[in-house]
N, C-alpha and C positions, 0 to 999 in steps of 0.2 A: 504493500500500499504506500502511495505517496499522497504528504498531505500539502496544500498551499493554502496560506490565508490572505484575505484582503480588506480593508477598512473602508467606509464610504460616509459623506456626511450628505444626507439627502434634504433637499430643502422642501419645506412646508408651502402650500399654497397662501396660506394665513398664517400669521403667528398663531401657534397652538396653545390655548391657555385651560389649566386646570385647576382644582384649589389648591395645588401643589406649587405652581407657578407657570411660566410662558416660555416658550421655544420655537424658534424659528428653523431648525435645522434637526433632523434624526440621524445622529452616528449610529452605524450599524457594521457589525461583524460578519463576513463570509468565510465559510470554509470549502476547500474543494478535496475530495478524496478521489484519487484514482486506484483503479484496480482492474485486473484483465481486460485494460484497454478502455474501460469506461469512468468518465467522469461523473462526481454526484456532487451536489451541493446542499448546504445547509446554513443558516443565519440565526443572529441574534444580535437585536438593538440593543445599544446601551441607555439605561435609564438611570438617570443621576441619583435618584433617592435609593438604589439598591447598590450604590457603589460598586459598580463593576464596569469601569470604561471599555473601551475597544483595547487600550495599552494594556490592560489588565488580561483581558481573555488572549491577548496575542502573547503575553509573556508567558502565562501558565502554558499555552500550547506549545510555544518553544520549549520550554523548560521540560515536557512529556513527549514531544514530539515522536522523538526515536524510538520510545517505547510503543507507541500506538501504531507506528508504522510495520511494527514488526509483529503486529497483533493479527490473527486469523481471523479474518471476518466470515462469518456463515450465517446468521440470522441477527436482526435489530436488537432484540431482547438482551442476547447474550453481549452483544455490543455493548448496549445501555450499561448492562451491571459491570462491564469492565471498566467503562468512563467512570461510572461513579465511584467505584471503589480508586480509580486513579485520582479523580480528580473532585474530591468531597466538598471542596470549600467554592466552586465554581459552575452552579447548575446552567447560567448562561452558556457558558464554552460548551458544557455536556449537552445543553438543547442544541446548538449547532452541529455539532459531530454526530448527535442521535439523528437528527433531520437528514443530513447529509447520508447517513446508515440506510435510512429507511430510503431514501432516492436510489441509493445503491442496489437495494435489495430489490425495488421494484423493476429497475433496469436488467439485474440478471435474470428475473422473471420475466421481463417484455410485459410487464402490467403496471398500472397505475397504481399507486400506493391504496387508492379506494377498492380496487379490486382484488388486491393481495387481503384486504380485510373483510372481502366477499360483501360490499357495502353497496345499496342501490341508490344512485345519486338522485335519482328522481324523488326521493324521500327526503327534503333538504328545506331547512328553513330560510328566510329571508334574512338578508345582513341589514341592520341599521344603518344609518349615516350619522356620524357626531357633529353635533354644533357646539364648539367651544366656547368657553365663558367670555364675554365682551359685554357692549352697553347694549341694553336691550333691543333698540333699532337695529345693530348690527347683528345681532343674533336672528332676529326675524328676517332682516336682509340674506342672510346665509341660508337661511332655511328656506326661503322662498326661490333664491336662486338655483336650488337643488332639489327640485319636488321628489319626493321618496315617500315609500310608504311606511316605514319606521324611522323615527330619529330617535337619537341617544343625546340628551341634553345634560351638558355638565353643569353641575351647580356646586356651591358653596359660598355664596356672597350674602350681603344683607337684603337682596332683591329677589331672592329664587323665587318666592310666591309668586311676584309680578312678573319674573320671567315667563315663567310657565302659563300663567293666565294671559298673558300676551301671545306667546306664541300658539296656544290652543285656541285663542280667537283668529286666527290666521290658517289652520290646518284641521282636517280631520282625521290625520295620519293617527298611527300608534305613537306614543309618546313614552320613551323610559328617561328615567334620571340616574345621573351618576354622580353622587356627591363626594367620591374620592376622599371619604374620612373626613368630610369638611364640616361636619355638625358635632354640636354635644347632643346630648340625650334630650336636654329640654328644648333645644331647636327642632331637633329631629320629631318629637310629639306634638311640637306645635305646627310643623309645616306638613306633615304627610297627610292629615285630613284636606289641607288644601289641594295638593297633589292628586289625591284620589277624586276630591270634586272635579277636577280637571281630565279624570280619566287617564291618569297615567298607571303603565301596566306595573311596573316596579320599580324599585329603587336598589342602586347597586351601592353597597359599602357607605351606609351613612354615617357611622361611628368610626372613631380610631380602632385600629387592630386590636388594642390592648385591652379595650373597654369591653370586656365579656359580661361584667354584670350590667352594663347599660344594654348590650345586646341583648340579654335576657328578658330585659323589661320592654324594651322595644319589640320583640319578635313576638309577645304576648299582647301589644296592644296595637300594633301596626295594622292600620287597615289596608295596605299593599304589601306584597311578597317583596323580600328581602333577599339579596343575591349578593355573597362572598365575594370581596374581588381582593383589596389587599390582606383580607384575613385568610387567603386562600392561595398559600404559596406553594406548598409541596403536597405529595401526596398522603402525608401523614396528618394534614389538617382537616381532611374532611370527614373524618370521624368526629372531631373535635368540634365541627360546626353544627352538627346535627343537634337541632334544638335551639340554635341561635339564629340560623338563617334558612330560608325557606329553598335555597339552592346556591351552587357554586358558579364562578366565572374562572375557568381555567385559562390560564395563560403558558403558552408552550414555553417559553424564555423562561419564566419563573420557575416553574416544574421540573424541568430538565430535558423537554422534548415530548414526542409523540408516545415514546413507551411508555412513561408514567401517566401521560395522559390518559390513555386507554384503560389504565388500571383505576385512575381516580374516577373516570366514568361509570366504570363497573359498581366502585363502592358508592356512588352518589344514587345510582338505581337501586341498589340493594336498601340504602337508606331513605326510598322514596322522595329523594330531593331533587330538584329540578336541575338541568346541565346546560350552562353556556359556556361557548370559547370566545377569547376576546384576542384581540391582536394589540400588539405595544408600537404601531406604527412601523412595520416591518415593510421590507418593499415586497414585489411579488414572490420572492422567493419563500420567506416565510408565512406569507400570507396564504400562499399555496398549499403549504403544509397543513394549516387549520382547515382548509375547503376540503380536504381529502376525509374530515371526520365528521363532514355536515351531517349525513344520515344519522348520527349518533346523539344530535343535539337539539334541546327544545329551543335555545336562542343563539344568535352568533354575533360577535361585533367584530367584523374583518374588513372594515372600511378604508383601514391605514392607506391603502394604495391610492384611493380616491381624494385622500387628503394631502397627499405628496404631491409636488410640483415637478417631479423627477423619479424614475424608476430604473433599476438596473436588471430587469428581465421581464420576459413576457410569459403567457402561458396561464393568464387568469383574467377573466373579464368578469365585471359587475355591472348590470343593468337593471334600475327600479328594482333594486334589492335582491336580485337574482345571480346567484353565482354560478358560473359556468367555467369548468377546467379544461384543459387541451386536450385530455384523453391519452396523452401520448404516456410512456412508460415513467415510472416514479415520479418525482414531483410533476413532470411534464412542464417544465420552465426552461426557455430559451433565453439569451443575453441581449441586450441593447446595445448601441453604440456607448452608452454611459461607462457600462463595465468594461466592455472591450477596451476602451481607449482612455478609461481615466482610472482605472483600478491602481491602486498602489498598495504595496506589500506593508504590511504594519511592521 
């Protein structure tokens, strides 16, 4: 096996603001595994509040690259366990390598990943489109600029109720809310009825991930379903969230890739919890990986490529919420000129 790695800094169409801050570009880390003449790819974006920049992913990979290149790839599950033991403190890097492992596996089988998992892509939820925090007028403008069946609204301001009321007055589309842990318990108890009155479908991560006592209260009193995001990092978290949230949002980058995500889905189903998968503003590479899981999900938030002003790959299209994969083996992605001309070794 031969490994290469590259980093990119992808520009957003608009500054992207959530309760934690604003960013204009998305740094992302891409790995390439080459074996038996096949090249396979995986991706992990760098998220500032998880403190794993692309430089750390590159450094950790370089430190273990020789060991990984000498490993014998057979199936993704065994490859993930090997990586998890080798890189226990960098789930982001494990994600990128695990994703590339699945891409390689699909190419070896000459099947898309969803076919390797025996999934029917006709059974797939629509993806939402995210409206980041801004002035109320600007949020309305962004929403009207992109007509969509489902919107995910970022909140965590002093005007949250007014934002939702204003958006609702302009659309009959499904509205979902993501507070990104931006409320206290008292704030959540006050605003949730107002969101319910505006027919919001559910709320993601209302409270800080450490506020389990607050979540127990909110779980009992909330008029809306609550979905864990920041509280749901690894597969060990799923059992702990039962009785605190009605569902989980799985992020491949946080949990360490497709392999643990599949186990998280099984656990959530056993606990009768809803399952969502979300993106972290990946390019088409990481977004396509989420797309291969669609038939297993209740909800999906994989609009990252729609929010970016540039991309490094093709092989995934999203139209009016409907996700279409290329159908080619593995992830099914091919690279744009931006990747070919602009890649730089980390």
